[in-house]
C-alpha positions in Angstrom: 72.4 -10.1 280.5 74.8 -11.0 282.2 75.4 -14.4 283.2 77.6 -15.4 286.8 79.0 -18.7 286.7 80.0 -19.9 290.7 81.0 -23.3 290.6 81.7 -26.0 287.2 78.8 -28.5 286.3 79.0 -31.7 288.6 79.8 -34.1 286.6 79.5 -38.0 286.9 82.7 -40.3 285.7 82.5 -43.8 284.9 85.2 -45.6 285.8 87.8 -47.4 283.6 88.2 -50.6 283.5 90.5 -52.5 280.8 92.9 -55.4 281.0 95.7 -52.4 281.4 98.9 -52.3 278.9 100.5 -54.8 278.3 99.0 -56.8 280.9 98.3 -60.3 280.7 94.6 -60.5 281.8 91.3 -62.7 281.2 89.0 -60.0 281.9 86.1 -58.0 280.2 85.2 -54.6 281.9 81.9 -52.7 281.9 81.4 -49.3 282.5 79.2 -46.2 281.9 77.9 -42.9 284.2 75.2 -40.1 283.8 75.1 -36.5 285.6 71.6 -34.7 286.6 71.3 -31.4 287.3 71.2 -32.8 290.9 72.1 -36.5 290.5 75.5 -38.2 289.5 75.9 -42.5 288.5 79.2 -44.1 287.7 79.2 -48.1 287.8 81.2 -50.8 286.4 82.3 -54.4 287.0 84.5 -56.4 285.1 83.5 -60.7 284.0 86.3 -63.3 283.9 86.3 -64.9 279.6 86.1 -68.4 280.2 88.1 -68.8 277.1 91.3 -66.6 277.3 91.5 -69.0 280.6 91.3 -71.8 279.2 94.1 -71.0 276.3 96.3 -70.0 279.4 96.5 -73.3 280.9 97.0 -75.0 277.8 99.9 -72.6 276.8 101.2 -73.4 280.1 100.3 -77.1 280.1 101.9 -77.6 276.8 105.7 -75.0 277.2 105.2 -77.4 280.9 106.0 -80.3 278.0 102.8 -81.0 278.6 101.2 -81.0 275.1 99.2 -84.5 275.8 97.6 -82.4 278.1 97.9 -78.9 276.9 95.3 -80.6 273.7 93.4 -82.4 276.2 92.3 -78.7 278.0 91.9 -77.1 274.6 89.1 -80.3 274.1 86.9 -78.9 276.9 85.3 -76.4 274.2 82.9 -78.5 272.1 84.6 -77.1 268.8 87.7 -77.9 269.2 86.8 -81.0 269.8 84.3 -82.0 266.8 87.5 -80.5 264.7 89.8 -82.8 266.5 87.4 -85.5 265.4 87.1 -84.0 262.5 90.6 -84.0 261.3 91.0 -87.2 262.7 93.1 -86.4 265.5 90.6 -87.8 268.4 91.2 -85.4 271.5 92.3 -87.6 274.6 90.1 -90.0 276.6 91.4 -91.1 280.2 95.1 -91.4 278.7 94.1 -92.7 275.9 95.1 -91.2 271.9 94.7 -92.2 268.3 92.0 -94.8 267.4 91.7 -95.5 271.4 90.4 -92.2 272.3 88.0 -92.9 269.7 86.9 -96.1 270.2 86.8 -94.1 273.7 85.0 -91.4 272.9 82.6 -93.4 270.2 81.3 -96.2 273.7 81.2 -92.4 276.2 79.2 -90.3 274.1 77.7 -87.9 277.6 81.9 -87.3 278.1 81.6 -85.6 274.9 81.8 -81.8 275.7 77.6 -79.8 276.1 76.6 -78.0 272.3 73.3 -78.4 273.2 72.9 -74.3 273.4 73.3 -74.5 277.4 76.4 -73.3 277.8 77.9 -71.3 280.3 77.1 -68.0 279.8 80.0 -66.2 278.4 82.1 -63.3 279.6 80.4 -60.9 276.5 76.7 -62.6 277.5 77.6 -61.3 280.6 78.5 -57.7 280.3 76.1 -57.3 277.7 73.2 -58.1 280.2 76.1 -55.3 282.4 75.2 -52.6 280.5 71.9 -53.3 280.0 70.9 -52.8 283.5 74.0 -49.9 283.4 71.5 -49.0 281.2 67.9 -49.5 282.3 69.2 -47.4 285.4 70.5 -44.3 283.9 68.0 -44.4 281.7 65.4 -44.6 285.0 67.5 -42.2 286.2 67.5 -39.2 283.4 63.2 -40.1 283.8 63.2 -38.1 287.3 
């Protein structure tokens, strides 16, 4: 028995999405590819990680000497806000710090960062959703 191959097998190559080596980006990538005898599909996307941006903004403000502003940026996260209160160093409130800020937070509870489960989707959530969609498309492709 003799087999003759006249062309290499087709291949779908998934695009590579990464933060890059040494790059200081706040993105998360998701990609995938599938190849059948007839059809090949590859796709990918990136998502911005919001907490990474918050950390970068806080660090930049701190490096510029704006320490209270840097803490205020970090206090937009509910866990940081709660940790600051638990430590006895409440987050700044409209330029007030210390006991004045604590009193202001007690009066303005509607301005406390949300932690009720209705928070914005994280980049990881978006990536996982995209991977599910990509997997569904690839699974459907394989069925045909």
